[in-house]
N, C-alpha and C positions, 0 to 999 in steps of 0.2 A: 594736015592729015597724018603725015608721017610722024610728026611729033606726038600726036594723040595715040597712034599705035604704039610708039615707043614707051609712052607713059603707061599705057594699059599693060604692056608686056612687063614693064618694071614692077607694077603693082602685083601682077600675077606671080612674078618671080619671088617678090617678098612674101606673098601669101604662101607660096609653095615652101619657102624656106621656114616660115613660121610653123607650117603644118608638119614639116619634117622634124623640126625641133621638138614639137609636141609629141610626135610619135617616138622620137628617141627618148624623151623624158618618160613616156609611158612604159616603153620597153625596159629602160633602166630601172624604173620603179618596180616593174614586174620581176626583173632579175634579182633586185635587192630583196624583194619580198620572198622570192623563192629561196634565195640563200639564207634568209632569216629563218624560214620554216624548215629548211633542210639541215641547217647547222646543228640544232639540238640532237637530231638523229645520228648524223655523221660523227658529231662530237662524242655522243654516248657510245657509238660503235667503236670509235678509236680508243676511248677510255677502257671499254671492256677488253679490247684486244691487247692493250698495254698491260692490263691487270693479269690476264690469263697467260700472256707470253713473257712475264717478268722473270728475272733471275735464271735465264737459260731455258725456261719452259718452252719458248717458241722454237729454239733450235733443236731441242730434243724430241719435239712432237707432243709433249705433255699438254701444251696449251690447246692443241686441237682436240685432245681427249677431254679436257675440261669443258670446252665449248660443246662437244658432242653430248657429254653427260648433262649439261644444262638443258639441251634440247630434249633429251630423254626424260628428264624430270618434269619439264613443262608438259610434254605429251601425256605422261602418266597422270599428272594432276588433272588435266582436262577430262580424261576418261573417268577418274575418280569422282569429279564433280558430277558428271552425267549419271554415273551409277548411284551415287549417294542421293541425288534428287529423285531417282526412280525407285530404288530399293528402300531407302530410309525415310525421306521426307514426305513422300507422296501419300502415305497411309498412316492411320493411327499407330501408337506405340506398340500395342500388342501385335498388330499385323506386321509392323516393321520388324519386330524381333523374329517372327516366323520367317519373313522374307530373307533377313540377313542370315538366319540359321540355315535356310535352304541354300542361300548363296554360298556359304562356307561348305556345306555338305556337297554341293554339286561341283564346286570349283576347287576347294582346298583338299578334299579327300583324294581325288585323282592326282592333284599336285603333290600330295605327300608321297604318292607312289612314284611319280615322274621325277621329282626333284633330285633324289639320289642318283638317278640315271643321267641327269644333265651334265654333271661334272665329268664322269668317265667318257661320255660321248664327245664332249668338247675337247678332252685330252687327246682324242684320236684325230682331231683336225687342227693341230697346232699351226699348220701352214695356211689356214683359212680363217683366221680370227676376224679380219676385217669383213670378210664375206658373212661370217656368222653374226656379227653385230648388225650389218646391213640387213640380213635376213630377219633378225628380230625386230628391227625397225619397220621393215616393209610388211611383215606379218601383222603387226599392230595397226599399221595404217589401213590395211584391208579389213581387219576385224572391226576397226572403228566405224568404217562405212557400213559393215554388216549390222553392227549394233544400232546404228542410227535409225534403222527401220523398225527395231523392236523396242527401243528404249521408252517410247511414249506409253506403250501398254504394259511394259514390264512382264511380258510373257516368258515362258520357260525357255524359248529359243535364245533369250538373252544370256543364259548361263553358260552354255558351251562356248560362246564367243568370249565371254568374260574369262573362262578358264584358259582359252588360247592366249588372251592378252596377258594373263598372269604368268603362264609358262614362258612366253616370249620375253616378258620383262625380267624374270629371274634368270633366264639364259643370258640376256644382255649383262646383268649384274655379275654373273659368274665370269664371263669373258672379260669384262672390264677389270675385275680384280686380278685376273691373270695377266692383263696387258700392262698395268701400271708399272710393275718392276722393270719392264723393258724400255720405259720412256723416262726414266729418272734423269734429270740434268746432273751435271757434276756437283758434288758436295750437297746433294739434295737427299734428305732422308725419306724413306717410304711413308712414314707417318705424316710428314709435312706435305708430300704429294697427295696423299689421300685426303688430308684436311682441305686442300685447295679444291679437289674434285668434289668433295661432299658439300663444301660451302657454296660452290657454284650451283649445285643441284638445289640446295635450299633456297637460294636467291631466285632461281628460275621458278621454283614452286610458289614462292611468295608472289611473283608477278602473275603466274598462270591462274592461281586460285580466284582472284577477283575477276579476271578476264573470263574465266569459265562461268562464274556466277552471273556476270552480265550477259553472256551469250545465252545462258539458260533462260533468262527473262524473255528473249526473242522466241525461243522454242527449245524443247528438251533435246533435240538432235543437234543443235548448233555447236555445243562444246565438242561433240564427236567429229563434226566436220572440221573444226579447228585442229583437233588431234590428228586427223588424217593428213592435213597439210604439214603439221609439225613433224610427224614421223616420216613423211616423204622427204622433208629436208634432212632429217637425221640419216636416212638411207644414203643420201648423197654424201653427207659429211663423213660417214663411216669409211668411205674409200679415200678420203683425203688424209687419213692417218698414215704415218711413215710405213714403208715396206717392212721394216724390222719387226713390226708387230706380228707379222706372219711367220717370223723365223722361229723354229722350234729347236734350234741348235743348243745342245747341252742340257736339254730338259728330260725329265723322267716323270712318271706318274706317282703321286703320293696316295696312300690309303689311310683312312681313319683307323683302321685296325688291319693288321697283316699277320696272318699265321703262316705264310709261305715265305720261303727265302728268296722269292723272285723279285721282290721290290721293297722299297722303304715304306714305313708307315708313320703317321703322326705320333703314335705312341713311342716311337724310338727317337724322337728329337728332343727329349727332355720334358720335365714336368711343367715348365712355364706355359708352353703353348696349350697343353691339354687343360690345365687349371684355368687359364685365361679364357679358353673356349667355354668351359663350364660356367664361369662367372658371366660371360657375355650372353650365354643362352638364357640365364635367369633374367638379366636385364632386358633382353629382347622379348621374353615372355611377359615381363611386367609391362612393357610398352603395348603389346597386343591386348593384354587384359584391360589396361586403362583406356585404350582407344575405344573399345566396344562398350565396356561397362559405363564409362562416363558419358558416352554418346547417348545411350538409352536413359540413363539416370537423369541427366540434365534436361533432356527433352520432357521427361515426366515431372521432374522436381527441379525447376531452375534455381540458380543461386539467389540468395536473398536480394530483393530489389531489382532483379534483372529478369528479362524474358528468356524463353528457351533459346532463341537464336543468339541473343547477346551472350548467354552463358556458354554456349558451345563455341562461339567466336572467341571469347576471352580465353577459354582453355586451349583452343587450337593455337592462338597467338602465343600463349605462355609456353606450350610444348615446343613450338617452332623456335621461339627465342632461346629456350634452354638448349636445344639442339645446336643452334648456330653458335651460342656461347661456348658450348663444349667443344665444338669443332675448332673454334679460334684458340681456345686455351690449350687444346691438345697439341697444336703445332708448337706452342711456346714450351710445353712440358715434354717435348719429344725425347730429351736426353736425361730425364729425371726418374728413372726406375719404373718401367711400365708395370711390373708386378705390384708395386706399392700403390700405383695409381688405380689399378683395377680393384685391389682390396679396399682402397679408400672410397671409391665411388660406390662400391657395394654397401659400405657402412653408411654413406650419405643417403643412398636410396632407402636403406632400411630405417634410418632415423626419420626420413620424410614420410614414409608410409605409416610408421607407428604413430607419429604425431598426427597425421591425417585421421587415422582410426580413432584416436583419443578425442580429438577436437572437432570432428566433422559436424556434430550437431550444433555447436555453438559458433564456430568460426568457418563455416563451409565456404563463404565468399573469399576467404584468404587461403585456406589450406588446399582447396582443390586446384586453383591455378599454381600454387607453389609446388604441389606434388607432381603436377603435369610438367612444369618447367624443370624440376629436379630429375624426373625420369628422362626427359630429353637430354639434359646435360650429361647425366651418368651414362646413358646409352652411347652418346657420341664419344665421350672420353674413353669409355671401355673399349669401343671398337677400334679407335685409333691406337690404343695401347696394345691391343691384340695384334694389330698390324705390325707394330714395332717388334713384338716378340717373335712373330713369324719371320720377319726380315732378319732378325739377329740370330735365331736358333735353328731355323730350317735351312738345310743346304740349298744352294742356289739351283741345283739340278732338279729339285722337287718343289721349289718355293711357289711357282705360279699355280701348280696343281693343288698345293696346300691352301692357297687362297680360295680356290674354287670349292674345295670340300668344306672349309669353315663357313663360307657364305651360305651354302646349302643348309648346314646345321642351324645357323641363326635364323634363316627364313622359316624353317619348320618350327622353331621355338616360338616365333611370333604367332604362327597359326595356332599352336596349342594354347598360348595365352589368350588369343582372341576368342577361341571357342569357350574357354573358361569364363571370360567376361560376359558372353551372351547367356550362359547357363545360370549365372548368379541371380538371386533375387535383387530387385531394385531398392536396396537398402544401403545407404552410403557407408555406414560403419562396417557392414559385412564385406563390402567390396574392398575397403581399405585393409581390413584384417587379412583377407585372403591374399592381397597384394603383399602385405608384410610377410606372411608365411612363405610366399613364393621367393621373395628376396632372401629370407633367412635360410631357406634350403640351399639356395645358390651359394650363400656365404659359408654354410657349414661344409659343403663339399669342395670348396675351392680356396678359401682364404688361407687356411693353414698351409696348404701346398704352395700358394703364391708367396707367402711371407718366408717360408723355408727356402724356396728358390731364390728369393731376393737376398737372403742372408748368405747364400752360397755364391752370390754374384750373378745369378740368373743365367749362367752359361753352362748348363748341363750338356755334356757332350752328346752329339747325335750318334746313336749306335745303329747303323744301317744293317738290317739283317742280311 
């Protein structure tokens, strides 16, 4: 009897051991599967962190600004997808032109009045730049929630919220331009730093665009819900920037024009910056014109052999690829004469638009993506070169303020070009001719001065009034 009980206990013990081994194997397999699923995300996060913090960017704080700008760009793209689907894609072309024109009138006209005020206001709070960036993020998060209720119907209440998003986005851009010089790592040029920040934004936009399109398939408000979460994260990240971002030590305010002896003006820092700003204004206006004109034109008259959606997608990819290429090349060309680079990209843009005007009817499938890619490349290279000229020629005491002023001018130039693109008739040759004239005017007013400054070494002395 005792032997039977012992045998039974032994069998029970062996069964328990086998059961425990099976549980251990199951747990081990679960942990291995979890690690396998988790590894791509952690590996990608570590890879992104290594890229953004390389070459001293982590120690200086530039890496955190790069990550913050990526979050900002992703959130803006999600809102853009939601607005485009409501204002542009949801109605026939004629109605869409009216809606977009109304959107520009309701949002851009007040912005044209507010934008020149943004820089001076932010100059008055140099000790609160992190808070200003966080406020711009939080404002867009709350406005995204507000817009989610109106986006399905596209009512007029959508436009004031869109104006708020636009102003907050540009306020963030102005503060970011002012912050970058304070976060430069040792032996790091400003143009290289800006190229990293810009490239991170482009990559984030490329990821957010298809994500927003997929969320839109669930419902028109879902991209805005995602934008709310993204901007909430950006609000938190703004306060992780180094405290030196809030330091206003040694700074003064710059003015685009100054008739008073109380402060320096951008006109007193040499011809390179002013002519570079004129050239970049023309390139930014070209970008705005092509954005709206091609959007409506390709929706009504797709490229040969392609549908409207495929045509728009091809042009968008070409423009984004050109912008990324220009950003990458700009870092490599950082010490190679920014005046000559700006003059060169104006020539390239003019050649591309003239070629598109001449060959649009026969080779539209080729010339339209090429002119979009060229405009993106020239805009990126021109902006990086302008940054280099400001870094070189503008005194350090007014450099951050100069970045804020120049960014405002460029944003307004894009608005003017976009309004022109909406007003043009949907004839490809006409649009390309107007684009050519726009770039030609920019070349006429700036190239001679740029090349003259380059011959003098590009180092005209700053004469502070």
